[in-house]
C-alpha positions in Angstrom: -11.1 94.1 -6.6 -7.5 93.2 -5.8 -6.2 90.0 -7.4 -5.4 87.1 -5.1 -2.0 87.3 -3.5 0.5 84.7 -4.8 3.1 83.2 -2.5 6.6 82.1 -3.5 6.7 78.5 -4.8 2.9 78.3 -5.4 3.3 78.6 -9.1 3.2 75.1 -10.7 1.7 73.3 -7.7 -1.3 72.0 -9.7 1.1 70.6 -12.3 3.1 68.7 -9.7 0.0 67.3 -8.0 -1.3 66.1 -11.4 2.0 64.4 -12.2 2.0 62.7 -8.8 -1.5 61.4 -9.3 -0.6 60.2 -12.8 2.5 58.4 -11.4 0.5 56.7 -8.7 -2.0 55.6 -11.4 0.8 54.2 -13.5 2.2 52.3 -10.4 -1.3 51.0 -9.7 -1.6 49.7 -13.3 1.9 48.1 -13.1 1.0 46.5 -9.8 -2.2 45.1 -11.2 -0.4 43.8 -14.3 2.2 42.1 -12.1 -0.4 40.6 -9.9 -2.3 39.3 -12.9 0.9 37.9 -14.3 1.7 36.2 -11.0 -1.8 34.7 -10.8 -1.4 33.4 -14.3 1.9 31.8 -13.4 0.5 30.3 -10.3 -2.4 28.8 -12.3 0.1 27.5 -14.9 2.1 25.8 -12.1 -1.0 24.5 -10.3 -2.7 23.0 -13.4 -0.1 20.3 -14.1 -0.2 19.4 -10.4 -4.0 19.1 -10.5 -3.7 16.9 -13.6 -1.1 14.7 -12.0 -3.4 14.2 -9.0 -6.3 13.3 -11.4 -4.0 10.7 -13.1 -3.1 9.3 -9.7 -6.8 9.0 -8.8 -7.4 7.4 -12.1 -4.9 4.7 -11.1 -6.5 4.3 -7.7 -10.0 3.9 -9.3 -8.7 1.3 -11.8 -6.9 -0.6 -9.0 -10.0 -0.7 -7.0 -12.0 -1.9 -10.0 -9.5 -4.7 -10.7 -9.5 -5.7 -7.1 -13.3 -5.8 -7.0 -13.6 -7.7 -10.3 -11.0 -10.4 -9.5 -11.1 -10.7 -5.7 -14.7 -9.8 -4.7 -16.1 -13.4 -5.0 -15.8 -15.8 -2.0 -14.2 -18.5 -4.2 -11.0 -16.4 -4.9 -7.5 -17.0 -3.5 -4.9 -14.2 -3.0 -1.2 -14.4 -2.4 2.1 -12.7 -3.0 4.4 -13.2 -6.0 7.0 -14.8 -3.8 5.1 -18.1 -3.9 5.7 -18.3 -7.7 9.4 -18.3 -7.1 10.4 -14.7 -7.1 13.3 -14.8 -4.6 13.9 -12.6 -1.5 16.3 -9.8 -1.4 17.2 -6.6 -3.2 16.7 -6.4 -7.0 13.3 -8.2 -7.0 10.7 -5.4 -7.2 7.7 -7.7 -7.9 8.1 -10.1 -5.0 5.4 -8.2 -3.1 2.9 -8.0 -6.0 -0.4 -9.4 -5.1 -2.1 -12.1 -7.3 -5.6 -13.5 -7.5 -6.2 -17.2 -8.4 -9.3 -19.2 -9.1 -10.0 -22.4 -7.2 -8.7 -24.5 -10.1 -5.3 -22.9 -9.5 -5.3 -20.6 -12.5 -3.9 -17.1 -12.1 -6.6 -14.5 -12.8 -4.5 -11.3 -12.5 -1.6 -9.5 -10.9 -3.1 -6.5 -9.2 -0.5 -4.1 -10.4 -0.5 -1.8 -13.4 0.9 -3.6 -16.4 0.6 -7.0 -14.7 -2.3 -8.8 -16.3 -2.6 -12.5 -16.0 0.8 -13.5 -17.5 4.4 -13.3 -16.6 5.6 -10.4 -14.5 7.3 -7.9 -16.8 10.7 -6.4 -16.5 10.6 -3.5 -14.1 14.0 -1.9 -14.1 13.6 0.5 -17.0 12.2 4.0 -17.4 8.8 2.6 -18.0 8.4 1.7 -14.4 8.0 3.6 -11.1 8.7 2.7 -7.5 5.6 2.8 -5.2 7.2 1.4 -2.2 10.8 2.4 -1.6 13.3 3.8 0.9 10.8 6.3 2.3 8.6 3.5 3.4 10.9 0.6 3.9 14.4 1.9 4.4 17.1 0.4 2.3 16.7 -2.8 0.2 17.1 -6.1 2.0 15.5 -9.4 2.7 11.8 -9.0 3.3 12.2 -5.3 2.7 12.1 -5.4 -1.1 11.1 -2.2 -2.9 8.0 -2.4 -5.2 8.0 -1.2 -8.7 5.2 -1.3 -11.3 4.8 -0.3 -14.9 3.7 3.2 -15.9 0.7 3.3 -18.3 -0.1 6.2 -20.7 -2.8 8.7 -20.3 -3.7 10.3 -23.7 -5.8 13.2 -24.8 -6.6 14.6 -28.3 -5.0 17.4 -30.2 -7.2 20.1 -31.8 -7.0 18.1 -35.0 -8.1 14.9 -33.3 -4.8 13.1 -33.0 -3.8 11.2 -29.8 -1.3 12.9 -27.6 0.5 11.7 -24.5 -0.7 13.7 -21.6 0.9 11.8 -18.8 1.1 8.4 -17.0 -0.6 6.5 -14.2 0.4 3.5 -12.1 -0.9 1.4 -9.2 0.0 -1.4 -6.9 -2.3 -3.4 -4.6 -0.6 -4.8 -1.5 -2.0 -7.7 0.6 -2.4 -6.6 4.2 -3.5 -10.1 5.2 0.0 -11.5 4.9 1.1 -9.4 8.0 0.8 -9.6 11.7 -2.1 -7.5 13.0 -1.2 -5.2 15.9 -4.8 -4.5 17.0 -8.3 -5.7 16.4 -9.5 -2.1 15.7 -12.9 -2.7 17.2 -13.5 -6.1 15.6 -13.7 -9.5 17.3 -10.4 -11.4 17.0 -10.4 -14.6 14.9 -9.2 -16.4 18.1 -10.3 -14.4 21.1 -7.4 -13.9 23.6 -4.7 -14.9 21.1 -2.6 -11.9 20.2 0.0 -12.0 17.4 3.5 -12.2 18.7 4.5 -8.6 17.7 7.6 -8.9 19.9 9.2 -11.2 17.4 9.2 -8.3 14.9 9.9 -5.5 17.3 11.1 -6.2 20.8 9.5 -3.0 22.1 6.1 -4.6 21.4 6.5 -7.4 24.0 4.0 -5.9 26.4 0.2 -5.8 25.8 -0.1 -2.1 25.9 -3.5 -0.4 26.1 -2.2 2.1 23.6 -2.6 -0.4 20.7 -6.4 0.2 20.9 -5.8 3.9 20.1 -3.7 3.3 17.0 -5.3 4.4 13.7 -2.4 4.5 11.2 0.8 2.6 10.9 3.2 5.4 12.0 1.3 5.7 15.3 2.6 2.2 16.3 5.9 3.9 17.0 4.2 5.7 19.9 3.0 2.6 21.6 6.2 1.8 23.6 7.1 4.1 26.5 10.2 5.1 24.4 8.9 5.9 20.9 10.3 3.9 18.1 12.5 5.5 15.5 11.1 5.6 11.9 13.6 3.0 10.7 12.4 0.4 13.1 8.9 0.7 11.8 10.0 0.8 8.2 11.8 -2.5 8.7 8.4 -4.2 9.4 6.1 -2.6 6.9 6.0 -5.8 4.8 5.2 -8.0 7.8 3.2 -5.7 10.3 0.0 -3.7 10.0 -2.4 -1.9 12.3 -5.2 -4.3 11.6 -6.6 -6.4 8.8 -10.1 -7.7 8.8 -11.2 -11.1 7.3 -14.8 -12.2 6.6 -15.5 -15.5 8.2 -18.7 -17.6 8.6 -20.3 -17.9 12.0 -23.7 -19.2 13.2 -24.9 -15.6 12.9 -23.7 -15.3 9.3 -20.7 -13.7 7.6 -18.8 -11.6 10.2 -15.8 -9.4 10.0 -13.0 -10.6 12.4 -9.5 -9.4 12.9 -6.2 -11.2 12.8 -6.5 -13.9 10.1 -3.2 -14.7 8.4 -3.0 -15.5 4.7 -0.6 -18.5 4.2 0.2 -17.6 0.6 3.4 -15.6 1.3 7.1 -16.3 1.5 7.8 -13.4 3.8 10.1 -14.9 6.4 9.5 -12.2 9.0 5.8 -13.0 8.9 6.4 -16.7 9.4 8.8 -15.9 12.3 5.9 -14.0 13.9 3.6 -17.0 13.3 6.0 -19.4 15.1 6.4 -16.9 18.0 2.6 -16.7 18.2 2.5 -20.5 18.7 5.1 -20.1 21.4 2.9 -17.6 23.2 -0.2 -19.9 22.8 1.6 -23.0 24.1 4.3 -21.7 26.5 4.7 -25.1 28.0 5.6 -26.8 24.7 7.4 -24.2 22.6 8.9 -24.8 19.2 12.2 -26.7 19.7 13.6 -24.9 16.7 14.3 -21.2 16.4 11.6 -19.1 14.8 14.1 -18.1 12.0 14.6 -21.8 11.0 10.8 -22.4 10.9 10.4 -19.3 8.8 13.2 -19.9 6.4 12.0 -23.5 5.7 8.5 -22.1 4.8 10.0 -19.3 2.7 12.2 -21.6 0.7 9.9 -24.6 0.4 6.5 -22.9 -0.3 7.1 -22.2 -4.0 8.0 -25.8 -4.8 5.5 -27.5 -2.5 2.9 -29.6 -4.3 -0.1 -31.7 -3.3 -3.9 -31.6 -3.4 -5.0 -28.0 -3.9 -1.4 -26.8 -4.3 0.5 -26.6 -7.5 4.2 -25.9 -7.8 4.7 -22.2 -7.9 1.1 -21.6 -7.0 -0.9 -20.8 -3.8 -2.5 -23.1 -1.3 -6.1 -23.0 -2.5 -7.5 -24.0 0.9 -6.3 -24.0 4.5 -6.8 -27.7 4.6 -4.2 -28.1 1.9 -1.7 -26.1 4.1 -2.6 -28.2 7.1 -2.0 -31.5 5.3 1.1 -30.3 3.4 4.4 -32.1 3.9 5.8 -28.6 3.9 4.4 -27.9 7.4 5.9 -31.2 8.6 9.3 -30.1 7.1 9.1 -26.7 8.8 8.3 -28.4 12.2 11.0 -31.1 11.8 13.2 -31.4 14.9 11.0 -29.3 17.1 9.1 -32.1 18.8 5.8 -30.3 17.8 3.4 -32.3 15.8 1.5 -30.8 13.0 -1.8 -31.5 14.8 -0.7 -29.6 17.9 0.5 -26.6 15.9 -2.8 -26.4 13.9 -4.8 -26.8 17.1 -3.1 -23.8 18.7 -2.9 -21.4 15.8 -4.7 -23.1 12.9 -7.8 -21.0 13.1 -5.7 -17.9 12.2 -5.0 -19.2 8.7 -6.8 -18.4 5.5 -6.1 -18.8 1.8 -7.2 -15.3 0.9 -7.2 -11.8 2.3 -9.9 -9.1 2.6 -7.9 -6.0 3.5 -5.6 -4.4 0.9 -3.4 -1.3 0.5 -3.5 0.5 -2.8 -0.8 3.0 -3.9 -1.3 4.9 -7.0 0.9 7.4 -9.0 0.1 10.0 -11.6 2.3 12.3 -13.7 1.9 15.0 -16.4 4.5 15.2 -19.2 5.8 18.3 -21.0 3.8 18.8 -24.2 7.0 19.3 -26.3 9.1 16.7 -24.5 7.1 13.6 -23.4 10.2 12.2 -21.7 10.1 15.0 -19.1 7.5 14.9 -16.3 6.4 18.4 -15.3 4.3 17.2 -12.2 3.7 14.1 -10.3 1.5 12.9 -7.4 1.2 9.8 -5.2 -1.8 8.6 -3.1 -2.6 5.6 -0.8 -5.8 4.0 0.3 -6.7 1.1 2.6 -9.4 -1.0 1.1 -11.7 -3.4 3.0 -13.9 -6.2 1.6 -17.3 -6.1 3.3 -20.2 -8.5 3.8 -22.4 -6.4 1.5 -22.9 -7.9 -2.0 -22.3 -6.2 -5.3 -24.3 -7.9 -8.0 -22.1 -9.8 -10.4 -18.9 -8.9 -8.5 -19.0 -10.7 -5.1 -18.6 -8.7 -1.9 -18.2 -5.0 -2.0 -14.8 -3.4 -1.4 -14.8 0.1 0.3 -12.1 2.6 0.9 -11.6 2.9 4.7 -8.8 5.5 4.6 -7.1 7.7 2.1 -4.1 10.1 2.0 -1.9 11.9 -0.4 1.8 11.1 -0.2 4.9 13.1 -1.0 7.9 11.6 -2.9 9.8 11.3 0.5 6.9 9.0 1.8 7.5 6.4 -0.9 
């Protein structure tokens, strides 16, 4: 039998094929190793971010707990720190802190991390964080103050049981009831047919557009006018305008949620300008004889020092009756030709001494294990919280989260 014929170049083919297969196997192993390393790196990057979000949620839960504990009962009063004498303008990052008072006028708590029931701490150092800044408000200015709060530590344990700084959390509770309400959002208005004078804050809102009823979040207000608003025009009004805030009020049918109540315990001049303009709309035949700005500035400057029954100096009005009878209101109306009784008859039903809708912003960060001064990841979140008619045993009316979103640093 003749041996198989060999062709030129056939010698060594099996060796070459083996080497090629071996090379492909080595490449496959290298690719799998690189993919595994990439997955590990992605996990290493993602874990701090997840921990930062958990710390932010911790801040949110603690803020909600403080709000429920201090403001859940019907006999609580809320207001902004401006009424205690914190002045307007840049450099006052606690002016829009929200406080809770008992009906004897004693301060129960500042609803911000590190606040407690004492004096507002210094907020300009590295131990504080901005939760409302240029991304939300634009640049600093009167009634556009940035908000800062203290960062508080989050600790875990080392393998040998010693405490170790893992990160920080922070939170701020803002009072939505000290703003004009753009829409009823499906609730009956406190005064049916009386709309807040939004045109005083933003001229493009002078018409009663049907688009207001479709607005769900604040940024959508910019789409109400035929020519959409620029972000800056909305930012200028964040401290004095909101989509809707709901207040619990007694009716013959029991406690009901109604939209549009205004908490008088604020020194926000833009809000008081809107209140004066709302009166002008309600009584077009007898408008305020003074400018809305004059009315607003008198309330802003006089409210902290005002005293009387149910009103201590640098404290809130504990009842709407105290506001109605206060010489401060007479002073604000001086020279207008409008009597206090006429003013209260037109818009007095809007006023309340507490709020039931709040905005919570929370922050979380994770620090480097070898350098606690360096944050390796951070996260921000925001929730709108509403007090409801449902009771929570021992803690008053139940607060619920009506909306939630994560924020980026540019949103702050």
